[in-house]
N, CA, C and O atoms as a GROMACS GRO file, in nm:
protein
  420
    1MET      N    1   0.084  -0.118   0.000
    1MET     CA    2   0.000   0.000   0.000
    1MET      C    3   0.089   0.124   0.000
    1MET      O    4   0.184   0.133   0.077
    2VAL      N    5   0.057   0.216  -0.085
    2VAL     CA    6   0.137   0.338  -0.101
    2VAL      C    7   0.063   0.453  -0.035
    2VAL      O    8  -0.055   0.475  -0.062
    3ILE      N    9   0.132   0.527   0.050
    3ILE     CA   10   0.075   0.645   0.114
    3ILE      C   11   0.114   0.766   0.032
    3ILE      O   12   0.233   0.794   0.013
    4ARG      N   13   0.016   0.835  -0.016
    4ARG     CA   14   0.043   0.953  -0.097
    4ARG      C   15   0.088   1.066  -0.006
    4ARG      O   16   0.044   1.074   0.109
    5PRO      N   17   0.175   1.153  -0.054
    5PRO     CA   18   0.225   1.262   0.032
    5PRO      C   19   0.116   1.354   0.084
    5PRO      O   20   0.123   1.400   0.198
    6LEU      N   21   0.013   1.382   0.002
    6LEU     CA   22  -0.094   1.472   0.045
    6LEU      C   23  -0.173   1.410   0.161
    6LEU      O   24  -0.208   1.478   0.257
    7HIS      N   25  -0.202   1.280   0.151
    7HIS     CA   26  -0.275   1.214   0.257
    7HIS      C   27  -0.192   1.208   0.385
    7HIS      O   28  -0.246   1.222   0.495
    8ALA      N   29  -0.062   1.186   0.371
    8ALA     CA   30   0.025   1.183   0.488
    8ALA      C   31   0.030   1.320   0.556
    8ALA      O   32   0.030   1.329   0.679
    9PHE      N   33   0.034   1.428   0.475
    9PHE     CA   34   0.036   1.562   0.531
    9PHE      C   35  -0.096   1.592   0.602
    9PHE      O   36  -0.096   1.650   0.710
   10ASN      N   37  -0.209   1.553   0.542
   10ASN     CA   38  -0.340   1.575   0.606
   10ASN      C   39  -0.350   1.497   0.737
   10ASN      O   40  -0.405   1.547   0.835
   11ALA      N   41  -0.298   1.376   0.738
   11ALA     CA   42  -0.301   1.295   0.860
   11ALA      C   43  -0.215   1.360   0.968
   11ALA      O   44  -0.254   1.362   1.085
   12LEU      N   45  -0.099   1.412   0.929
   12LEU     CA   46  -0.011   1.480   1.026
   12LEU      C   47  -0.077   1.607   1.078
   12LEU      O   48  -0.071   1.636   1.197
   13LEU      N   49  -0.140   1.682   0.987
   13LEU     CA   50  -0.208   1.805   1.028
   13LEU      C   51  -0.322   1.773   1.124
   13LEU      O   52  -0.341   1.844   1.222
   14PHE      N   53  -0.398   1.668   1.097
   14PHE     CA   54  -0.506   1.627   1.185
   14PHE      C   55  -0.453   1.583   1.322
   14PHE      O   56  -0.512   1.614   1.425
   15ALA      N   57  -0.341   1.512   1.320
   15ALA     CA   58  -0.282   1.466   1.447
   15ALA      C   59  -0.237   1.584   1.532
   15ALA      O   60  -0.256   1.584   1.653
   16VAL      N   61  -0.176   1.685   1.469
   16VAL     CA   62  -0.131   1.804   1.544
   16VAL      C   63  -0.250   1.882   1.596
   16VAL      O   64  -0.250   1.926   1.711
   17ALA      N   65  -0.353   1.899   1.513
   17ALA     CA   66  -0.471   1.975   1.556
   17ALA      C   67  -0.544   1.902   1.668
   17ALA      O   68  -0.587   1.965   1.765
   18SER      N   69  -0.558   1.772   1.656
   18SER     CA   70  -0.628   1.698   1.761
   18SER      C   71  -0.545   1.695   1.890
   18SER      O   72  -0.600   1.690   1.999
   19SER      N   73  -0.412   1.698   1.876
   19SER     CA   74  -0.326   1.702   1.995
   19SER      C   75  -0.344   1.835   2.069
   19SER      O   76  -0.353   1.836   2.192
   20CYS      N   77  -0.350   1.946   1.995
   20CYS     CA   78  -0.372   2.077   2.058
   20CYS      C   79  -0.509   2.082   2.123
   20CYS      O   80  -0.524   2.134   2.234
   21PHE      N   81  -0.611   2.030   2.054
   21PHE     CA   82  -0.746   2.029   2.111
   21PHE      C   83  -0.751   1.942   2.235
   21PHE      O   84  -0.815   1.977   2.333
   22SER      N   85  -0.683   1.828   2.230
   22SER     CA   86  -0.682   1.738   2.344
   22SER      C   87  -0.616   1.804   2.465
   22SER      O   88  -0.663   1.790   2.578
   23ARG      N   89  -0.509   1.876   2.441
   23ARG     CA   90  -0.440   1.943   2.551
   23ARG      C   91  -0.528   2.051   2.612
   23ARG      O   92  -0.533   2.066   2.734
   24GLN      N   93  -0.598   2.129   2.526
   24GLN     CA   94  -0.685   2.234   2.577
   24GLN      C   95  -0.805   2.176   2.650
   24GLN      O   96  -0.845   2.227   2.755
   25SER      N   97  -0.862   2.070   2.595
   25SER     CA   98  -0.979   2.013   2.663
   25SER      C   99  -0.940   1.948   2.795
   25SER      O  100  -1.017   1.949   2.890
   26THR      N  101  -0.820   1.891   2.801
   26THR     CA  102  -0.773   1.834   2.928
   26THR      C  103  -0.752   1.942   3.032
   26THR      O  104  -0.786   1.925   3.149
   27LEU      N  105  -0.697   2.054   2.990
   27LEU     CA  106  -0.678   2.166   3.082
   27LEU      C  107  -0.812   2.222   3.128
   27LEU      O  108  -0.830   2.252   3.246
   28ALA      N  109  -0.905   2.237   3.035
   28ALA     CA  110  -1.038   2.288   3.072
   28ALA      C  111  -1.108   2.192   3.167
   28ALA      O  112  -1.175   2.235   3.261
   29LEU      N  113  -1.093   2.063   3.144
   29LEU     CA  114  -1.154   1.964   3.233
   29LEU      C  115  -1.093   1.972   3.373
   29LEU      O  116  -1.164   1.962   3.472
   30ALA      N  117  -0.961   1.989   3.380
   30ALA     CA  118  -0.895   1.999   3.510
   30ALA      C  119  -0.941   2.124   3.584
   30ALA      O  120  -0.961   2.120   3.706
   31ILE      N  121  -0.956   2.234   3.515
   31ILE     CA  122  -0.999   2.359   3.578
   31ILE      C  123  -1.144   2.346   3.627
   31ILE      O  124  -1.176   2.388   3.738
   32ARG      N  125  -1.230   2.288   3.544
   32ARG     CA  126  -1.369   2.269   3.586
   32ARG      C  127  -1.379   2.177   3.707
   32ARG      O  128  -1.459   2.200   3.797
   33ARG      N  129  -1.298   2.073   3.709
   33ARG     CA  130  -1.303   1.978   3.821
   33ARG      C  131  -1.251   2.044   3.949
   33ARG      O  132  -1.305   2.020   4.058
   34TRP      N  133  -1.147   2.128   3.938
   34TRP     CA  134  -1.094   2.200   4.053
   34TRP      C  135  -1.201   2.295   4.108
   34TRP      O  136  -1.221   2.304   4.230
   35LEU      N  137  -1.268   2.366   4.018
   35LEU     CA  138  -1.373   2.458   4.061
   35LEU      C  139  -1.489   2.382   4.124
   35LEU      O  140  -1.545   2.425   4.225
   36ALA      N  141  -1.525   2.270   4.065
   36ALA     CA  142  -1.634   2.189   4.120
   36ALA      C  143  -1.598   2.137   4.258
   36ALA      O  144  -1.683   2.133   4.348
   37PHE      N  145  -1.473   2.098   4.277
   37PHE     CA  146  -1.430   2.050   4.408
   37PHE      C  147  -1.442   2.160   4.512
   37PHE      O  148  -1.489   2.136   4.623
   38ARG      N  149  -1.399   2.280   4.477
   38ARG     CA  150  -1.408   2.392   4.572
   38ARG      C  151  -1.553   2.426   4.606
   38ARG      O  152  -1.586   2.449   4.722
   39LEU      N  153  -1.640   2.427   4.505
   39LEU     CA  154  -1.781   2.457   4.530
   39LEU      C  155  -1.848   2.348   4.611
   39LEU      O  156  -1.929   2.377   4.699
   40GLU      N  157  -1.815   2.222   4.583
   40GLU     CA  158  -1.871   2.113   4.662
   40GLU      C  159  -1.822   2.120   4.806
   40GLU      O  160  -1.896   2.085   4.898
   41PHE      N  161  -1.700   2.164   4.826
   41PHE     CA  162  -1.648   2.179   4.962
   41PHE      C  163  -1.728   2.285   5.037
   41PHE      O  164  -1.762   2.265   5.154
   42VAL      N  165  -1.757   2.396   4.972
   42VAL     CA  166  -1.836   2.502   5.037
   42VAL      C  167  -1.976   2.451   5.069
   42VAL      O  168  -2.028   2.475   5.178
   43GLY      N  169  -2.038   2.381   4.974
   43GLY     CA  170  -2.171   2.328   4.998
   43GLY      C  171  -2.173   2.224   5.108
   43GLY      O  172  -2.264   2.223   5.191
   44ASN      N  173  -2.075   2.136   5.109
   44ASN     CA  174  -2.070   2.033   5.213
   44ASN      C  175  -2.040   2.093   5.350
   44ASN      O  176  -2.085   2.041   5.452
   45THR      N  177  -1.964   2.201   5.353
   45THR     CA  178  -1.940   2.271   5.479
   45THR      C  179  -2.070   2.332   5.532
   45THR      O  180  -2.095   2.329   5.652
   46LEU      N  181  -2.150   2.386   5.442
   46LEU     CA  182  -2.280   2.439   5.483
   46LEU      C  183  -2.368   2.329   5.541
   46LEU      O  184  -2.433   2.348   5.644
   47ILE      N  185  -2.370   2.214   5.476
   47ILE     CA  186  -2.450   2.102   5.526
   47ILE      C  187  -2.395   2.053   5.660
   47ILE      O  188  -2.472   2.019   5.750
   48LEU      N  189  -2.263   2.048   5.674
   48LEU     CA  190  -2.201   2.004   5.799
   48LEU      C  191  -2.240   2.096   5.914
   48LEU      O  192  -2.274   2.048   6.022
   49PHE      N  193  -2.235   2.226   5.892
   49PHE     CA  194  -2.270   2.318   6.000
   49PHE      C  195  -2.419   2.310   6.034
   49PHE      O  196  -2.457   2.325   6.150
   50ALA      N  197  -2.503   2.287   5.934
   50ALA     CA  198  -2.645   2.268   5.963
   50ALA      C  199  -2.665   2.145   6.049
   50ALA      O  200  -2.746   2.146   6.142
   51ALA      N  201  -2.592   2.037   6.019
   51ALA     CA  202  -2.604   1.915   6.098
   51ALA      C  203  -2.545   1.934   6.238
   51ALA      O  204  -2.601   1.883   6.335
   52ILE      N  205  -2.434   2.006   6.250
   52ILE     CA  206  -2.373   2.030   6.382
   52ILE      C  207  -2.467   2.114   6.470
   52ILE      O  208  -2.484   2.084   6.588
   53PHE      N  209  -2.528   2.218   6.411
   53PHE     CA  210  -2.622   2.299   6.489
   53PHE      C  211  -2.746   2.219   6.526
   53PHE      O  212  -2.805   2.242   6.632
   54ALA      N  213  -2.785   2.125   6.439
   54ALA     CA  214  -2.900   2.040   6.471
   54ALA      C  215  -2.868   1.949   6.588
   54ALA      O  216  -2.952   1.928   6.675
   55VAL      N  217  -2.748   1.895   6.593
   55VAL     CA  218  -2.707   1.808   6.704
   55VAL      C  219  -2.686   1.890   6.831
   55VAL      O  220  -2.718   1.845   6.940
   56ALA      N  221  -2.633   2.011   6.816
   56ALA     CA  222  -2.609   2.096   6.932
   56ALA      C  223  -2.739   2.139   6.999
   56ALA      O  224  -2.745   2.156   7.121
   57GLY      N  225  -2.845   2.156   6.918
   57GLY     CA  226  -2.973   2.197   6.975
   57GLY      C  227  -3.067   2.080   6.995
   57GLY      O  228  -3.188   2.093   6.978
   58LYS      N  229  -3.012   1.968   7.031
   58LYS     CA  230  -3.089   1.843   7.043
   58LYS      C  231  -3.203   1.852   7.144
   58LYS      O  232  -3.310   1.797   7.120
   59GLY      N  233  -3.182   1.918   7.252
   59GLY     CA  234  -3.283   1.922   7.356
   59GLY      C  235  -3.399   2.015   7.327
   59GLY      O  236  -3.510   1.988   7.372
   60TRP      N  237  -3.379   2.121   7.254
   60TRP     CA  238  -3.485   2.219   7.237
   60TRP      C  239  -3.530   2.238   7.092
   60TRP      O  240  -3.613   2.325   7.066
   61ILE      N  241  -3.476   2.159   6.996
   61ILE     CA  242  -3.522   2.165   6.856
   61ILE      C  243  -3.593   2.035   6.824
   61ILE      O  244  -3.544   1.926   6.854
   62ASP      N  245  -3.709   2.046   6.761
   62ASP     CA  246  -3.788   1.928   6.725
   62ASP      C  247  -3.718   1.850   6.612
   62ASP      O  248  -3.646   1.909   6.531
   63ALA      N  249  -3.740   1.720   6.607
   63ALA     CA  250  -3.674   1.634   6.508
   63ALA      C  251  -3.717   1.669   6.366
   63ALA      O  252  -3.636   1.659   6.273
   64GLY      N  253  -3.840   1.708   6.347
   64GLY     CA  254  -3.887   1.745   6.214
   64GLY      C  255  -3.818   1.870   6.162
   64GLY      O  256  -3.785   1.879   6.044
   65ILE      N  257  -3.797   1.966   6.252
   65ILE     CA  258  -3.728   2.090   6.214
   65ILE      C  259  -3.581   2.060   6.180
   65ILE      O  260  -3.525   2.120   6.088
   66VAL      N  261  -3.521   1.969   6.253
   66VAL     CA  262  -3.382   1.931   6.225
   66VAL      C  263  -3.371   1.870   6.086
   66VAL      O  264  -3.284   1.908   6.008
   67GLY      N  265  -3.459   1.776   6.056
   67GLY     CA  266  -3.458   1.715   5.923
   67GLY      C  267  -3.484   1.816   5.813
   67GLY      O  268  -3.421   1.811   5.707
   68LEU      N  269  -3.577   1.907   5.838
   68LEU     CA  270  -3.608   2.010   5.741
   68LEU      C  271  -3.490   2.104   5.718
   68LEU      O  272  -3.462   2.141   5.604
   69SER      N  273  -3.421   2.142   5.824
   69SER     CA  274  -3.308   2.234   5.809
   69SER      C  275  -3.192   2.168   5.733
   69SER      O  276  -3.129   2.233   5.650
   70VAL      N  277  -3.164   2.041   5.761
   70VAL     CA  278  -3.057   1.972   5.688
   70VAL      C  279  -3.097   1.953   5.542
   70VAL      O  280  -3.014   1.967   5.452
   71SER      N  281  -3.223   1.920   5.518
   71SER     CA  282  -3.272   1.904   5.382
   71SER      C  283  -3.263   2.036   5.304
   71SER      O  284  -3.222   2.038   5.188
   72TYR      N  285  -3.301   2.145   5.369
   72TYR     CA  286  -3.289   2.276   5.304
   72TYR      C  287  -3.144   2.313   5.279
   72TYR      O  288  -3.112   2.373   5.177
   73ALA      N  289  -3.056   2.278   5.371
   73ALA     CA  290  -2.914   2.307   5.350
   73ALA      C  291  -2.861   2.232   5.229
   73ALA      O  292  -2.780   2.285   5.152
   74MET      N  293  -2.907   2.108   5.211
   74MET     CA  294  -2.864   2.031   5.094
   74MET      C  295  -2.918   2.093   4.965
   74MET      O  296  -2.847   2.098   4.865
   75GLN      N  297  -3.042   2.140   4.968
   75GLN     CA  298  -3.099   2.203   4.850
   75GLN      C  299  -3.030   2.335   4.817
   75GLN      O  300  -3.006   2.366   4.700
   76VAL      N  301  -2.999   2.412   4.919
   76VAL     CA  302  -2.930   2.539   4.898
   76VAL      C  303  -2.792   2.515   4.838
   76VAL      O  304  -2.749   2.587   4.748
   77ALA      N  305  -2.721   2.414   4.887
   77ALA     CA  306  -2.588   2.381   4.834
   77ALA      C  307  -2.598   2.340   4.687
   77ALA      O  308  -2.515   2.381   4.606
   78LEU      N  309  -2.698   2.261   4.653
   78LEU     CA  310  -2.716   2.217   4.515
   78LEU      C  311  -2.748   2.336   4.424
   78LEU      O  312  -2.692   2.348   4.316
   79HIS      N  313  -2.838   2.423   4.468
   79HIS     CA  314  -2.874   2.539   4.386
   79HIS      C  315  -2.757   2.636   4.374
   79HIS      O  316  -2.738   2.697   4.268
   80PHE      N  317  -2.680   2.651   4.479
   80PHE     CA  318  -2.560   2.735   4.473
   80PHE      C  319  -2.462   2.682   4.369
   80PHE      O  320  -2.407   2.759   4.291
   81PHE      N  321  -2.442   2.552   4.367
   81PHE     CA  322  -2.352   2.488   4.272
   81PHE      C  323  -2.401   2.510   4.129
   81PHE      O  324  -2.324   2.548   4.042
   82ARG      N  325  -2.529   2.485   4.105
   82ARG     CA  326  -2.584   2.502   3.971
   82ARG      C  327  -2.583   2.648   3.926
   82ARG      O  328  -2.552   2.678   3.811
   83LEU      N  329  -2.618   2.738   4.016
   83LEU     CA  330  -2.621   2.880   3.983
   83LEU      C  331  -2.482   2.931   3.947
   83LEU      O  332  -2.466   3.008   3.852
   84PHE      N  333  -2.383   2.889   4.022
   84PHE     CA  334  -2.247   2.934   3.994
   84PHE      C  335  -2.201   2.885   3.857
   84PHE      O  336  -2.141   2.961   3.782
   85PHE      N  337  -2.229   2.760   3.825
   85PHE     CA  338  -2.188   2.709   3.694
   85PHE      C  339  -2.268   2.772   3.581
   85PHE      O  340  -2.217   2.786   3.470
   86MET      N  341  -2.393   2.809   3.608
   86MET     CA  342  -2.471   2.878   3.506
   86MET      C  343  -2.410   3.015   3.477
   86MET      O  344  -2.400   3.054   3.361
   87PHE      N  345  -2.370   3.087   3.581
   87PHE     CA  346  -2.303   3.216   3.561
   87PHE      C  347  -2.169   3.198   3.490
   87PHE      O  348  -2.132   3.280   3.406
   88ALA      N  349  -2.096   3.093   3.524
   88ALA     CA  350  -1.967   3.069   3.459
   88ALA      C  351  -1.985   3.039   3.311
   88ALA      O  352  -1.910   3.091   3.228
   89MET      N  353  -2.082   2.958   3.277
   89MET     CA  354  -2.107   2.927   3.136
   89MET      C  355  -2.156   3.051   3.060
   89MET      O  356  -2.120   3.071   2.944
   90ASN      N  357  -2.236   3.133   3.125
   90ASN     CA  358  -2.282   3.256   3.062
   90ASN      C  359  -2.163   3.350   3.036
   90ASN      O  360  -2.156   3.414   2.931
   91ASP      N  361  -2.072   3.357   3.130
   91ASP     CA  362  -1.953   3.440   3.112
   91ASP      C  363  -1.868   3.389   2.996
   91ASP      O  364  -1.815   3.468   2.918
   92VAL      N  365  -1.854   3.258   2.984
   92VAL     CA  366  -1.777   3.201   2.874
   92VAL      C  367  -1.842   3.236   2.741
   92VAL      O  368  -1.773   3.271   2.645
   93ARG      N  369  -1.974   3.227   2.735
   93ARG     CA  370  -2.044   3.260   2.610
   93ARG      C  371  -2.027   3.406   2.573
   93ARG      O  372  -2.011   3.439   2.456
   94VAL      N  373  -2.030   3.496   2.672
   94VAL     CA  374  -2.010   3.639   2.645
   94VAL      C  375  -1.870   3.664   2.593
   94VAL      O  376  -1.852   3.742   2.500
   95VAL      N  377  -1.772   3.599   2.651
   95VAL     CA  378  -1.633   3.616   2.606
   95VAL      C  379  -1.618   3.565   2.464
   95VAL      O  380  -1.549   3.628   2.383
   96ILE      N  381  -1.681   3.453   2.432
   96ILE     CA  382  -1.673   3.399   2.297
   96ILE      C  383  -1.736   3.495   2.197
   96ILE      O  384  -1.681   3.519   2.090
   97ARG      N  385  -1.852   3.549   2.232
   97ARG     CA  386  -1.917   3.646   2.142
   97ARG      C  387  -1.830   3.769   2.121
   97ARG      O  388  -1.820   3.819   2.009
   98ASN      N  389  -1.766   3.818   2.227
   98ASN     CA  390  -1.680   3.935   2.214
   98ASN      C  391  -1.560   3.905   2.124
   98ASN      O  392  -1.522   3.988   2.042
   99ARG      N  393  -1.502   3.788   2.140
   99ARG     CA  394  -1.387   3.752   2.055
   99ARG      C  395  -1.426   3.738   1.910
   99ARG      O  396  -1.353   3.780   1.821
  100ILE      N  397  -1.543   3.680   1.886
  100ILE     CA  398  -1.589   3.666   1.747
  100ILE      C  399  -1.615   3.802   1.686
  100ILE      O  400  -1.578   3.826   1.572
  101SER      N  401  -1.678   3.891   1.761
  101SER     CA  402  -1.707   4.025   1.707
  101SER      C  403  -1.578   4.105   1.684
  101SER      O  404  -1.570   4.183   1.590
  102GLN      N  405  -1.478   4.087   1.769
  102GLN     CA  406  -1.351   4.156   1.748
  102GLN      C  407  -1.274   4.099   1.630
  102GLN      O  408  -1.204   4.172   1.559
  103ASN      N  409  -1.286   3.968   1.608
  103ASN     CA  410  -1.214   3.908   1.496
  103ASN      C  411  -1.280   3.937   1.362
  103ASN      O  412  -1.215   3.927   1.259
  104GLN      N  413  -1.407   3.972   1.362
  104GLN     CA  414  -1.476   4.003   1.237
  104GLN      C  415  -1.450   4.144   1.190
  104GLN      O  416  -1.482   4.177   1.076
  105ARG      N  417  -1.395   4.227   1.272
  105ARG     CA  418  -1.368   4.367   1.232
  105ARG      C  419  -1.249   4.376   1.143
  105ARG      O  420  -1.212   4.486   1.100
   0.00000   0.00000   0.00000
């Protein structure tokens, strides 16, 4: 089988382009995972303090209120996580639009 020079060049060009894309996507994945870890830590800390205050007020807080407060803390942490990522994605889209508009000039 004979490899034509044009096909070999296209294959090399594809390999270089996919390598650059792979490196960028790996970096973006690492950054997103780092940010997600930090946000999950903040949310879990909120849930932990809600549980600690529920245990600390064992004698004078009703069990239903304790369960409700921990459940609400979990929901607040989840919404905080989603809201932050929604703002981050919106910011990325705005930056992309600005770059496209600047490159079209």
